[in-house]
All heavy atoms as a GROMACS GRO file, in nm:
protein
  576
    1ALA      N    1  -0.384  -1.302   0.071
    1ALA     CA    2  -0.323  -1.406   0.159
    1ALA      C    3  -0.305  -1.541   0.078
    1ALA      O    4  -0.234  -1.618   0.120
    1ALA     CB    5  -0.399  -1.431   0.276
    2CYS      N    6  -0.370  -1.550  -0.042
    2CYS     CA    7  -0.364  -1.658  -0.114
    2CYS      C    8  -0.256  -1.652  -0.227
    2CYS      O    9  -0.291  -1.638  -0.346
    2CYS     CB   10  -0.492  -1.710  -0.172
    2CYS     SG   11  -0.610  -1.755  -0.038
    3ALA      N   12  -0.133  -1.657  -0.201
    3ALA     CA   13  -0.013  -1.631  -0.299
    3ALA      C   14   0.087  -1.739  -0.271
    3ALA      O   15   0.213  -1.719  -0.307
    3ALA     CB   16   0.033  -1.494  -0.289
    4SER      N   17   0.047  -1.850  -0.205
    4SER     CA   18   0.155  -1.958  -0.179
    4SER      C   19   0.283  -1.901  -0.108
    4SER      O   20   0.387  -1.950  -0.144
    4SER     CB   21   0.186  -2.028  -0.316
    4SER     OG   22   0.072  -2.089  -0.362
    5GLY      N   23   0.274  -1.806  -0.026
    5GLY     CA   24   0.376  -1.762   0.057
    5GLY      C   25   0.470  -1.659  -0.024
    5GLY      O   26   0.577  -1.641   0.021
    6GLN      N   27   0.436  -1.627  -0.142
    6GLN     CA   28   0.515  -1.529  -0.226
    6GLN      C   29   0.489  -1.386  -0.187
    6GLN      O   30   0.370  -1.351  -0.165
    6GLN     CB   31   0.488  -1.561  -0.372
    6GLN     CG   32   0.528  -1.706  -0.416
    6GLN     CD   33   0.668  -1.736  -0.392
    6GLN    OE1   34   0.768  -1.665  -0.436
    6GLN    NE2   35   0.692  -1.845  -0.318
    7SER      N   36   0.583  -1.316  -0.215
    7SER     CA   37   0.556  -1.157  -0.196
    7SER      C   38   0.473  -1.098  -0.308
    7SER      O   39   0.459  -1.177  -0.403
    7SER     CB   40   0.702  -1.087  -0.198
    7SER     OG   41   0.744  -1.062  -0.320
    8ALA      N   42   0.433  -0.981  -0.283
    8ALA     CA   43   0.347  -0.917  -0.386
    8ALA      C   44   0.427  -0.829  -0.496
    8ALA      O   45   0.377  -0.758  -0.565
    8ALA     CB   46   0.255  -0.823  -0.325
    9GLU      N   47   0.568  -0.854  -0.484
    9GLU     CA   48   0.660  -0.790  -0.580
    9GLU      C   49   0.612  -0.792  -0.716
    9GLU      O   50   0.576  -0.909  -0.774
    9GLU     CB   51   0.801  -0.823  -0.575
    9GLU     CG   52   0.893  -0.743  -0.642
    9GLU     CD   53   1.044  -0.787  -0.621
    9GLU    OE1   54   1.070  -0.853  -0.522
    9GLU    OE2   55   1.129  -0.738  -0.699
   10GLY      N   56   0.592  -0.681  -0.793
   10GLY     CA   57   0.556  -0.682  -0.925
   10GLY      C   58   0.396  -0.698  -0.948
   10GLY      O   59   0.352  -0.684  -1.063
   11ARG      N   60   0.320  -0.708  -0.846
   11ARG     CA   61   0.176  -0.719  -0.857
   11ARG      C   62   0.107  -0.612  -0.786
   11ARG      O   63  -0.014  -0.602  -0.787
   11ARG     CB   64   0.140  -0.852  -0.790
   11ARG     CG   65   0.195  -0.964  -0.874
   11ARG     CD   66   0.147  -1.108  -0.825
   11ARG     NE   67   0.193  -1.132  -0.691
   11ARG     CZ   68   0.116  -1.163  -0.590
   11ARG    NH1   69  -0.018  -1.157  -0.589
   11ARG    NH2   70   0.155  -1.174  -0.462
   12ILE      N   71   0.180  -0.511  -0.726
   12ILE     CA   72   0.114  -0.407  -0.660
   12ILE      C   73   0.070  -0.288  -0.748
   12ILE      O   74   0.153  -0.260  -0.837
   12ILE     CB   75   0.207  -0.349  -0.548
   12ILE    CG1   76   0.239  -0.459  -0.445
   12ILE    CG2   77   0.147  -0.217  -0.470
   12ILE    CD1   78   0.343  -0.416  -0.335
   13GLU      N   79  -0.042  -0.238  -0.736
   13GLU     CA   80  -0.089  -0.125  -0.829
   13GLU      C   81  -0.142  -0.021  -0.745
   13GLU      O   82  -0.228  -0.037  -0.642
   13GLU     CB   83  -0.192  -0.185  -0.925
   13GLU     CG   84  -0.138  -0.287  -1.021
   13GLU     CD   85  -0.260  -0.328  -1.105
   13GLU    OE1   86  -0.372  -0.274  -1.105
   13GLU    OE2   87  -0.240  -0.426  -1.190
   14VAL      N   88  -0.115   0.099  -0.778
   14VAL     CA   89  -0.187   0.224  -0.714
   14VAL      C   90  -0.322   0.240  -0.780
   14VAL      O   91  -0.329   0.254  -0.896
   14VAL     CB   92  -0.099   0.353  -0.740
   14VAL    CG1   93  -0.169   0.479  -0.684
   14VAL    CG2   94   0.040   0.335  -0.665
   15ILE      N   95  -0.417   0.224  -0.700
   15ILE     CA   96  -0.571   0.241  -0.744
   15ILE      C   97  -0.616   0.394  -0.746
   15ILE      O   98  -0.662   0.443  -0.830
   15ILE     CB   99  -0.659   0.154  -0.673
   15ILE    CG1  100  -0.620   0.007  -0.678
   15ILE    CG2  101  -0.792   0.181  -0.715
   15ILE    CD1  102  -0.693  -0.083  -0.599
   16ASP      N  103  -0.568   0.457  -0.634
   16ASP     CA  104  -0.598   0.590  -0.623
   16ASP      C  105  -0.509   0.663  -0.530
   16ASP      O  106  -0.461   0.596  -0.435
   16ASP     CB  107  -0.752   0.602  -0.556
   16ASP     CG  108  -0.800   0.755  -0.573
   16ASP    OD1  109  -0.770   0.814  -0.666
   16ASP    OD2  110  -0.868   0.787  -0.482
   17LEU      N  111  -0.455   0.787  -0.566
   17LEU     CA  112  -0.373   0.862  -0.483
   17LEU      C  113  -0.434   1.001  -0.504
   17LEU      O  114  -0.438   1.059  -0.597
   17LEU     CB  115  -0.224   0.854  -0.546
   17LEU     CG  116  -0.131   0.951  -0.489
   17LEU    CD1  117  -0.104   0.913  -0.331
   17LEU    CD2  118   0.012   0.936  -0.568
   18GLU      N  119  -0.467   1.062  -0.378
   18GLU     CA  120  -0.499   1.192  -0.367
   18GLU      C  121  -0.410   1.272  -0.263
   18GLU      O  122  -0.405   1.224  -0.149
   18GLU     CB  123  -0.651   1.198  -0.319
   18GLU     CG  124  -0.709   1.330  -0.297
   18GLU     CD  125  -0.847   1.331  -0.241
   18GLU    OE1  126  -0.911   1.233  -0.227
   18GLU    OE2  127  -0.893   1.446  -0.195
   19GLU      N  128  -0.335   1.378  -0.312
   19GLU     CA  129  -0.274   1.454  -0.225
   19GLU      C  130  -0.328   1.589  -0.190
   19GLU      O  131  -0.366   1.663  -0.279
   19GLU     CB  132  -0.118   1.478  -0.289
   19GLU     CG  133  -0.055   1.349  -0.315
   19GLU     CD  134   0.083   1.376  -0.377
   19GLU    OE1  135   0.156   1.459  -0.318
   19GLU    OE2  136   0.108   1.324  -0.482
   20THR      N  137  -0.324   1.629  -0.062
   20THR     CA  138  -0.380   1.755  -0.025
   20THR      C  139  -0.268   1.813   0.075
   20THR      O  140  -0.160   1.758   0.086
   20THR     CB  141  -0.503   1.750   0.055
   20THR    OG1  142  -0.479   1.685   0.188
   20THR    CG2  143  -0.617   1.680  -0.006
   21VAL      N  144  -0.283   1.946   0.120
   21VAL     CA  145  -0.188   2.003   0.200
   21VAL      C  146  -0.161   1.922   0.336
   21VAL      O  147  -0.051   1.919   0.379
   21VAL     CB  148  -0.229   2.145   0.237
   21VAL    CG1  149  -0.152   2.223   0.327
   21VAL    CG2  150  -0.246   2.234   0.112
   22ASP      N  151  -0.265   1.865   0.382
   22ASP     CA  152  -0.266   1.796   0.517
   22ASP      C  153  -0.244   1.646   0.505
   22ASP      O  154  -0.202   1.575   0.597
   22ASP     CB  155  -0.374   1.824   0.599
   22ASP     CG  156  -0.389   1.976   0.627
   22ASP    OD1  157  -0.280   2.031   0.644
   22ASP    OD2  158  -0.512   2.021   0.625
   23GLN      N  159  -0.294   1.585   0.383
   23GLN     CA  160  -0.299   1.442   0.380
   23GLN      C  161  -0.262   1.371   0.243
   23GLN      O  162  -0.258   1.453   0.154
   23GLN     CB  163  -0.447   1.385   0.408
   23GLN     CG  164  -0.518   1.430   0.528
   23GLN     CD  165  -0.642   1.386   0.547
   23GLN    OE1  166  -0.715   1.375   0.441
   23GLN    NE2  167  -0.691   1.368   0.659
   24VAL      N  168  -0.221   1.254   0.258
   24VAL     CA  169  -0.194   1.173   0.136
   24VAL      C  170  -0.297   1.045   0.154
   24VAL      O  171  -0.282   0.971   0.239
   24VAL     CB  172  -0.055   1.127   0.107
   24VAL    CG1  173  -0.040   1.028  -0.007
   24VAL    CG2  174   0.042   1.236   0.100
   25ARG      N  175  -0.399   1.055   0.060
   25ARG     CA  176  -0.502   0.930   0.065
   25ARG      C  177  -0.453   0.833  -0.031
   25ARG      O  178  -0.443   0.881  -0.154
   25ARG     CB  179  -0.639   0.984   0.044
   25ARG     CG  180  -0.694   1.067   0.152
   25ARG     CD  181  -0.822   1.133   0.132
   25ARG     NE  182  -0.888   1.202   0.235
   25ARG     CZ  183  -1.000   1.154   0.305
   25ARG    NH1  184  -1.061   1.054   0.265
   25ARG    NH2  185  -1.034   1.219   0.410
   26LEU      N  186  -0.439   0.715  -0.004
   26LEU     CA  187  -0.393   0.624  -0.087
   26LEU      C  188  -0.460   0.490  -0.083
   26LEU      O  189  -0.510   0.442   0.019
   26LEU     CB  190  -0.249   0.583  -0.048
   26LEU     CG  191  -0.161   0.476  -0.121
   26LEU    CD1  192  -0.141   0.521  -0.262
   26LEU    CD2  193  -0.036   0.459  -0.045
   27ARG      N  194  -0.493   0.433  -0.202
   27ARG     CA  195  -0.554   0.297  -0.211
   27ARG      C  196  -0.461   0.217  -0.314
   27ARG      O  197  -0.430   0.262  -0.413
   27ARG     CB  198  -0.698   0.303  -0.282
   27ARG     CG  199  -0.802   0.353  -0.182
   27ARG     CD  200  -0.938   0.331  -0.237
   27ARG     NE  201  -0.952   0.353  -0.379
   27ARG     CZ  202  -1.043   0.280  -0.460
   27ARG    NH1  203  -1.111   0.195  -0.414
   27ARG    NH2  204  -1.048   0.310  -0.587
   28ILE      N  205  -0.411   0.099  -0.263
   28ILE     CA  206  -0.333   0.017  -0.345
   28ILE      C  207  -0.403  -0.118  -0.348
   28ILE      O  208  -0.487  -0.154  -0.261
   28ILE     CB  209  -0.182   0.002  -0.287
   28ILE    CG1  210  -0.184  -0.050  -0.152
   28ILE    CG2  211  -0.113   0.142  -0.304
   28ILE    CD1  212  -0.039  -0.092  -0.108
   29GLY      N  213  -0.370  -0.194  -0.452
   29GLY     CA  214  -0.422  -0.318  -0.467
   29GLY      C  215  -0.319  -0.420  -0.513
   29GLY      O  216  -0.202  -0.382  -0.553
   30VAL      N  217  -0.338  -0.552  -0.496
   30VAL     CA  218  -0.234  -0.646  -0.536
   30VAL      C  219  -0.302  -0.746  -0.631
   30VAL      O  220  -0.406  -0.807  -0.600
   30VAL     CB  221  -0.188  -0.729  -0.419
   30VAL    CG1  222  -0.088  -0.836  -0.457
   30VAL    CG2  223  -0.115  -0.635  -0.323
   31ARG      N  224  -0.262  -0.753  -0.756
   31ARG     CA  225  -0.317  -0.852  -0.850
   31ARG      C  226  -0.291  -0.996  -0.803
   31ARG      O  227  -0.182  -1.027  -0.752
   31ARG     CB  228  -0.248  -0.838  -0.990
   31ARG     CG  229  -0.290  -0.713  -1.058
   31ARG     CD  230  -0.226  -0.713  -1.206
   31ARG     NE  231  -0.092  -0.746  -1.217
   31ARG     CZ  232   0.014  -0.667  -1.190
   31ARG    NH1  233  -0.001  -0.536  -1.136
   31ARG    NH2  234   0.134  -0.712  -1.203
   32PRO      N  235  -0.396  -1.087  -0.815
   32PRO     CA  236  -0.364  -1.218  -0.770
   32PRO      C  237  -0.258  -1.294  -0.868
   32PRO      O  238  -0.236  -1.251  -0.980
   32PRO     CB  239  -0.498  -1.296  -0.786
   32PRO     CG  240  -0.586  -1.187  -0.858
   32PRO     CD  241  -0.522  -1.063  -0.871
   33ARG      N  242  -0.189  -1.396  -0.804
   33ARG     CA  243  -0.108  -1.477  -0.889
   33ARG      C  244  -0.190  -1.561  -0.984
   33ARG      O  245  -0.300  -1.610  -0.935
   33ARG     CB  246  -0.021  -1.556  -0.797
   33ARG     CG  247   0.081  -1.475  -0.727
   33ARG     CD  248   0.163  -1.552  -0.616
   33ARG     NE  249   0.216  -1.680  -0.662
   33ARG     CZ  250   0.338  -1.701  -0.706
   33ARG    NH1  251   0.425  -1.604  -0.713
   33ARG    NH2  252   0.378  -1.817  -0.760
   34GLU      N  253  -0.147  -1.604  -1.089
   34GLU     CA  254  -0.197  -1.700  -1.179
   34GLU      C  255  -0.192  -1.834  -1.121
   34GLU      O  256  -0.110  -1.870  -1.048
   34GLU     CB  257  -0.150  -1.688  -1.313
   34GLU     CG  258  -0.163  -1.548  -1.393
   34GLU     CD  259  -0.119  -1.554  -1.529
   34GLU    OE1  260  -0.089  -1.657  -1.581
   34GLU    OE2  261  -0.102  -1.439  -1.573
   35GLY      N  262  -0.302  -1.911  -1.160
   35GLY     CA  263  -0.304  -2.050  -1.117
   35GLY      C  264  -0.350  -2.077  -0.980
   35GLY      O  265  -0.378  -1.987  -0.897
   36GLY      N  266  -0.363  -2.208  -0.928
   36GLY     CA  267  -0.398  -2.238  -0.797
   36GLY      C  268  -0.296  -2.188  -0.681
   36GLY      O  269  -0.168  -2.207  -0.719
   37GLN      N  270  -0.340  -2.131  -0.590
   37GLN     CA  271  -0.248  -2.094  -0.482
   37GLN      C  272  -0.304  -2.158  -0.353
   37GLN      O  273  -0.418  -2.160  -0.333
   37GLN     CB  274  -0.238  -1.942  -0.478
   37GLN     CG  275  -0.204  -1.870  -0.603
   37GLN     CD  276  -0.061  -1.904  -0.644
   37GLN    OE1  277   0.020  -1.895  -0.568
   37GLN    NE2  278  -0.050  -1.930  -0.780
   38ASN      N  279  -0.208  -2.169  -0.253
   38ASN     CA  280  -0.261  -2.197  -0.121
   38ASN      C  281  -0.252  -2.064  -0.039
   38ASN      O  282  -0.196  -1.964  -0.078
   38ASN     CB  283  -0.188  -2.318  -0.055
   38ASN     CG  284  -0.025  -2.284  -0.051
   38ASN    OD1  285   0.007  -2.172   0.002
   38ASN    ND2  286   0.049  -2.389  -0.064
   39CYS      N  287  -0.327  -2.073   0.079
   39CYS     CA  288  -0.348  -1.938   0.139
   39CYS      C  289  -0.268  -1.932   0.286
   39CYS      O  290  -0.321  -1.912   0.382
   39CYS     CB  291  -0.491  -1.936   0.174
   39CYS     SG  292  -0.585  -1.921   0.024
   40GLN      N  293  -0.135  -1.958   0.268
   40GLN     CA  294  -0.054  -1.936   0.384
   40GLN      C  295  -0.019  -1.795   0.401
   40GLN      O  296  -0.041  -1.717   0.296
   40GLN     CB  297   0.071  -2.015   0.383
   40GLN     CG  298   0.155  -1.982   0.260
   40GLN     CD  299   0.256  -2.084   0.216
   40GLN    OE1  300   0.227  -2.209   0.211
   40GLN    NE2  301   0.376  -2.058   0.187
   41GLY      N  302   0.049  -1.745   0.497
   41GLY     CA  303   0.088  -1.606   0.517
   41GLY      C  304   0.193  -1.567   0.416
   41GLY      O  305   0.268  -1.652   0.361
   42ASN      N  306   0.201  -1.435   0.391
   42ASN     CA  307   0.295  -1.400   0.286
   42ASN      C  308   0.394  -1.298   0.349
   42ASN      O  309   0.354  -1.223   0.439
   42ASN     CB  310   0.226  -1.322   0.166
   42ASN     CG  311   0.124  -1.426   0.103
   42ASN    OD1  312   0.165  -1.534   0.074
   42ASN    ND2  313   0.002  -1.382   0.070
   43PRO      N  314   0.518  -1.290   0.291
   43PRO     CA  315   0.606  -1.191   0.354
   43PRO      C  316   0.564  -1.054   0.320
   43PRO      O  317   0.509  -1.025   0.226
   43PRO     CB  318   0.738  -1.228   0.295
   43PRO     CG  319   0.701  -1.280   0.160
   43PRO     CD  320   0.574  -1.355   0.184
   44PRO      N  321   0.603  -0.942   0.394
   44PRO     CA  322   0.579  -0.808   0.374
   44PRO      C  323   0.657  -0.783   0.229
   44PRO      O  324   0.755  -0.835   0.211
   44PRO     CB  325   0.645  -0.729   0.481
   44PRO     CG  326   0.672  -0.842   0.585
   44PRO     CD  327   0.677  -0.960   0.528
   45THR      N  328   0.593  -0.687   0.150
   45THR     CA  329   0.662  -0.642   0.036
   45THR      C  330   0.669  -0.497   0.035
   45THR      O  331   0.589  -0.418   0.040
   45THR     CB  332   0.563  -0.678  -0.077
   45THR    OG1  333   0.534  -0.816  -0.078
   45THR    CG2  334   0.632  -0.641  -0.219
   46PRO      N  335   0.803  -0.445   0.042
   46PRO     CA  336   0.832  -0.305   0.023
   46PRO      C  337   0.780  -0.238  -0.104
   46PRO      O  338   0.767  -0.309  -0.209
   46PRO     CB  339   0.985  -0.289   0.026
   46PRO     CG  340   1.025  -0.420   0.081
   46PRO     CD  341   0.927  -0.520   0.048
   47PHE      N  342   0.721  -0.124  -0.103
   47PHE     CA  343   0.664  -0.060  -0.215
   47PHE      C  344   0.692   0.095  -0.205
   47PHE      O  345   0.672   0.149  -0.096
   47PHE     CB  346   0.526  -0.086  -0.215
   47PHE     CG  347   0.445  -0.038  -0.347
   47PHE    CD1  348   0.475  -0.095  -0.472
   47PHE    CD2  349   0.365   0.067  -0.340
   47PHE    CE1  350   0.421  -0.048  -0.594
   47PHE    CE2  351   0.300   0.111  -0.457
   47PHE     CZ  352   0.319   0.060  -0.573
   48THR      N  353   0.738   0.158  -0.310
   48THR     CA  354   0.768   0.298  -0.309
   48THR      C  355   0.667   0.365  -0.395
   48THR      O  356   0.641   0.324  -0.503
   48THR     CB  357   0.903   0.323  -0.359
   48THR    OG1  358   0.996   0.251  -0.278
   48THR    CG2  359   0.946   0.470  -0.359
   49ILE      N  360   0.608   0.480  -0.341
   49ILE     CA  361   0.517   0.560  -0.427
   49ILE      C  362   0.585   0.706  -0.434
   49ILE      O  363   0.623   0.759  -0.329
   49ILE     CB  364   0.389   0.574  -0.354
   49ILE    CG1  365   0.325   0.438  -0.343
   49ILE    CG2  366   0.298   0.672  -0.427
   49ILE    CD1  367   0.205   0.421  -0.266
   50GLU      N  368   0.587   0.750  -0.562
   50GLU     CA  369   0.633   0.892  -0.578
   50GLU      C  370   0.535   0.994  -0.558
   50GLU      O  371   0.421   0.990  -0.634
   50GLU     CB  372   0.706   0.907  -0.722
   50GLU     CG  373   0.833   0.815  -0.721
   50GLU     CD  374   0.908   0.857  -0.854
   50GLU    OE1  375   0.912   0.964  -0.903
   50GLU    OE2  376   0.983   0.748  -0.891
   51LEU      N  377   0.548   1.097  -0.474
   51LEU     CA  378   0.459   1.202  -0.450
   51LEU      C  379   0.496   1.321  -0.528
   51LEU      O  380   0.610   1.328  -0.576
   51LEU     CB  381   0.447   1.232  -0.300
   51LEU     CG  382   0.408   1.108  -0.197
   51LEU    CD1  383   0.426   1.163  -0.062
   51LEU    CD2  384   0.274   1.059  -0.235
   52SER      N  385   0.400   1.407  -0.546
   52SER     CA  386   0.423   1.530  -0.625
   52SER      C  387   0.510   1.621  -0.557
   52SER      O  388   0.580   1.714  -0.612
   52SER     CB  389   0.287   1.605  -0.661
   52SER     OG  390   0.227   1.643  -0.542
   53GLU      N  391   0.533   1.611  -0.421
   53GLU     CA  392   0.622   1.688  -0.332
   53GLU      C  393   0.652   1.603  -0.209
   53GLU      O  394   0.590   1.502  -0.188
   53GLU     CB  395   0.556   1.823  -0.294
   53GLU     CG  396   0.434   1.813  -0.224
   53GLU     CD  397   0.369   1.946  -0.194
   53GLU    OE1  398   0.329   2.013  -0.300
   53GLU    OE2  399   0.361   1.991  -0.078
   54LEU      N  400   0.739   1.652  -0.123
   54LEU     CA  401   0.782   1.570  -0.012
   54LEU      C  402   0.673   1.548   0.090
   54LEU      O  403   0.584   1.635   0.098
   54LEU     CB  404   0.901   1.652   0.069
   54LEU     CG  405   1.025   1.661  -0.015
   54LEU    CD1  406   1.128   1.758   0.070
   54LEU    CD2  407   1.087   1.528  -0.037
   55LEU      N  408   0.676   1.431   0.158
   55LEU     CA  409   0.560   1.397   0.247
   55LEU      C  410   0.549   1.506   0.353
   55LEU      O  411   0.445   1.548   0.393
   55LEU     CB  412   0.574   1.259   0.298
   55LEU     CG  413   0.480   1.212   0.402
   55LEU    CD1  414   0.342   1.209   0.334
   55LEU    CD2  415   0.516   1.076   0.453
   56GLY      N  416   0.666   1.541   0.418
   56GLY     CA  417   0.672   1.647   0.513
   56GLY      C  418   0.585   1.592   0.646
   56GLY      O  419   0.591   1.485   0.676
   57ALA      N  420   0.500   1.685   0.691
   57ALA     CA  421   0.425   1.645   0.806
   57ALA      C  422   0.273   1.598   0.763
   57ALA      O  423   0.198   1.566   0.858
   57ALA     CB  424   0.408   1.766   0.895
   58ARG      N  425   0.250   1.575   0.628
   58ARG     CA  426   0.124   1.518   0.594
   58ARG      C  427   0.104   1.383   0.639
   58ARG      O  428   0.190   1.302   0.656
   58ARG     CB  429   0.105   1.520   0.444
   58ARG     CG  430   0.122   1.653   0.376
   58ARG     CD  431   0.095   1.654   0.237
   58ARG     NE  432   0.202   1.601   0.164
   58ARG     CZ  433   0.201   1.558   0.029
   58ARG    NH1  434   0.096   1.604  -0.037
   58ARG    NH2  435   0.302   1.514  -0.016
   59GLU      N  436  -0.025   1.356   0.681
   59GLU     CA  437  -0.062   1.221   0.728
   59GLU      C  438  -0.100   1.130   0.609
   59GLU      O  439  -0.156   1.181   0.513
   59GLU     CB  440  -0.185   1.242   0.813
   59GLU     CG  441  -0.254   1.123   0.861
   59GLU     CD  442  -0.371   1.154   0.949
   59GLU    OE1  443  -0.453   1.239   0.916
   59GLU    OE2  444  -0.380   1.071   1.059
   60ILE      N  445  -0.064   0.999   0.614
   60ILE     CA  446  -0.094   0.911   0.521
   60ILE      C  447  -0.218   0.839   0.557
   60ILE      O  448  -0.220   0.790   0.674
   60ILE     CB  449   0.021   0.812   0.491
   60ILE    CG1  450   0.148   0.887   0.444
   60ILE    CG2  451  -0.006   0.711   0.379
   60ILE    CD1  452   0.275   0.795   0.450
   61LEU      N  453  -0.312   0.829   0.473
   61LEU     CA  454  -0.430   0.762   0.508
   61LEU      C  455  -0.468   0.638   0.405
   61LEU      O  456  -0.436   0.654   0.289
   61LEU     CB  457  -0.563   0.846   0.501
   61LEU     CG  458  -0.566   0.970   0.594
   61LEU    CD1  459  -0.681   1.066   0.566
   61LEU    CD2  460  -0.565   0.917   0.728
   62ASP      N  461  -0.510   0.531   0.471
   62ASP     CA  462  -0.552   0.414   0.393
   62ASP      C  463  -0.704   0.441   0.347
   62ASP      O  464  -0.780   0.444   0.434
   62ASP     CB  465  -0.540   0.289   0.469
   62ASP     CG  466  -0.595   0.162   0.405
   62ASP    OD1  467  -0.645   0.165   0.297
   62ASP    OD2  468  -0.582   0.059   0.460
   63ALA      N  469  -0.702   0.475   0.217
   63ALA     CA  470  -0.851   0.510   0.164
   63ALA      C  471  -0.923   0.400   0.110
   63ALA      O  472  -1.021   0.411   0.048
   63ALA     CB  473  -0.830   0.616   0.058
   64SER      N  474  -0.868   0.283   0.126
   64SER     CA  475  -0.936   0.146   0.086
   64SER      C  476  -1.041   0.108   0.184
   64SER      O  477  -1.125   0.022   0.156
   64SER     CB  478  -0.833   0.032   0.070
   64SER     OG  479  -0.782  -0.014   0.198
   65ILE      N  480  -1.054   0.182   0.304
   65ILE     CA  481  -1.164   0.151   0.394
   65ILE      C  482  -1.232   0.285   0.414
   65ILE      O  483  -1.183   0.394   0.402
   65ILE     CB  484  -1.106   0.085   0.533
   65ILE    CG1  485  -1.000   0.188   0.586
   65ILE    CG2  486  -1.046  -0.037   0.506
   65ILE    CD1  487  -0.949   0.129   0.733
   66VAL      N  488  -1.361   0.275   0.480
   66VAL     CA  489  -1.436   0.393   0.500
   66VAL      C  490  -1.473   0.381   0.658
   66VAL      O  491  -1.537   0.276   0.699
   66VAL     CB  492  -1.569   0.390   0.414
   66VAL    CG1  493  -1.653   0.514   0.453
   66VAL    CG2  494  -1.532   0.400   0.272
   67PRO      N  495  -1.449   0.482   0.728
   67PRO     CA  496  -1.368   0.597   0.687
   67PRO      C  497  -1.225   0.556   0.684
   67PRO      O  498  -1.174   0.468   0.736
   67PRO     CB  499  -1.395   0.694   0.814
   67PRO     CG  500  -1.418   0.614   0.924
   67PRO     CD  501  -1.486   0.481   0.878
   68PRO      N  502  -1.155   0.645   0.598
   68PRO     CA  503  -1.006   0.620   0.583
   68PRO      C  504  -0.928   0.613   0.721
   68PRO      O  505  -0.966   0.692   0.810
   68PRO     CB  506  -0.964   0.744   0.503
   68PRO     CG  507  -1.067   0.781   0.422
   68PRO     CD  508  -1.195   0.766   0.524
   69ARG      N  509  -0.828   0.534   0.729
   69ARG     CA  510  -0.753   0.518   0.848
   69ARG      C  511  -0.613   0.557   0.834
   69ARG      O  512  -0.547   0.535   0.729
   69ARG     CB  513  -0.768   0.361   0.890
   69ARG     CG  514  -0.679   0.318   1.009
   69ARG     CD  515  -0.698   0.183   1.033
   69ARG     NE  516  -0.647   0.102   0.938
   69ARG     CZ  517  -0.673  -0.032   0.911
   69ARG    NH1  518  -0.746  -0.091   0.991
   69ARG    NH2  519  -0.614  -0.097   0.809
   70ALA      N  520  -0.551   0.616   0.941
   70ALA     CA  521  -0.411   0.672   0.934
   70ALA      C  522  -0.328   0.542   0.924
   70ALA      O  523  -0.353   0.438   0.993
   70ALA     CB  524  -0.381   0.752   1.056
   71VAL      N  525  -0.219   0.548   0.838
   71VAL     CA  526  -0.114   0.452   0.819
   71VAL      C  527  -0.004   0.488   0.911
   71VAL      O  528   0.051   0.596   0.902
   71VAL     CB  529  -0.076   0.430   0.682
   71VAL    CG1  530   0.042   0.351   0.664
   71VAL    CG2  531  -0.196   0.402   0.595
   72LEU      N  532   0.043   0.389   0.996
   72LEU     CA  533   0.165   0.421   1.071
   72LEU      C  534   0.291   0.408   0.986
   72LEU      O  535   0.304   0.312   0.908
   72LEU     CB  536   0.172   0.311   1.197
   72LEU     CG  537   0.045   0.324   1.290
   72LEU    CD1  538   0.064   0.219   1.393
   72LEU    CD2  539   0.040   0.462   1.352
   73THR      N  540   0.378   0.502   0.997
   73THR     CA  541   0.499   0.493   0.927
   73THR      C  542   0.619   0.482   1.011
   73THR      O  543   0.616   0.544   1.122
   73THR     CB  544   0.507   0.608   0.830
   73THR    OG1  545   0.507   0.732   0.903
   73THR    CG2  546   0.400   0.615   0.720
   74GLU      N  547   0.722   0.437   0.969
   74GLU     CA  548   0.857   0.436   1.034
   74GLU      C  549   0.932   0.557   1.000
   74GLU      O  550   0.959   0.581   0.876
   74GLU     CB  551   0.930   0.300   1.003
   74GLU     CG  552   0.869   0.182   1.054
   74GLU     CD  553   0.957   0.056   1.034
   74GLU    OE1  554   1.081   0.075   1.009
   74GLU    OE2  555   0.892  -0.056   1.016
   75LYS      N  556   0.975   0.625   1.102
   75LYS     CA  557   1.050   0.735   1.078
   75LYS      C  558   1.194   0.695   1.053
   75LYS      O  559   1.246   0.623   1.131
   75LYS     CB  560   1.050   0.840   1.177
   75LYS     CG  561   0.908   0.887   1.213
   75LYS     CD  562   0.872   0.990   1.099
   75LYS     CE  563   0.726   1.036   1.126
   75LYS     NZ  564   0.667   1.098   1.022
   76PRO      N  565   1.272   0.742   0.970
   76PRO     CA  566   1.417   0.724   0.946
   76PRO      C  567   1.503   0.745   1.063
   76PRO      O  568   1.463   0.853   1.133
   76PRO     CB  569   1.467   0.794   0.829
   76PRO     CG  570   1.350   0.845   0.763
   76PRO     CD  571   1.236   0.843   0.850
   77ALA      N  572   1.601   0.674   1.099
   77ALA     CA  573   1.677   0.700   1.223
   77ALA      C  574   1.782   0.814   1.201
   77ALA      O  575   1.809   0.850   1.110
   77ALA     CB  576   1.753   0.568   1.265
   0.00000   0.00000   0.00000
């Protein structure tokens, strides 16, 4: 949250990605901006991850917390 209202574009990193038949477990991180920052809210930042195969019906889990939590996704119209 301390990025002076700037998006995380160019600072997002995949820390861990585990794909199974039923799930995609994902941990991502955001590198902090250099220098002093204020802690106002930041805009959402779109981010694309390439999987080894189509997502299909697999569940996406946020593996940065224990136990991992399901990520809600928007379905294309």
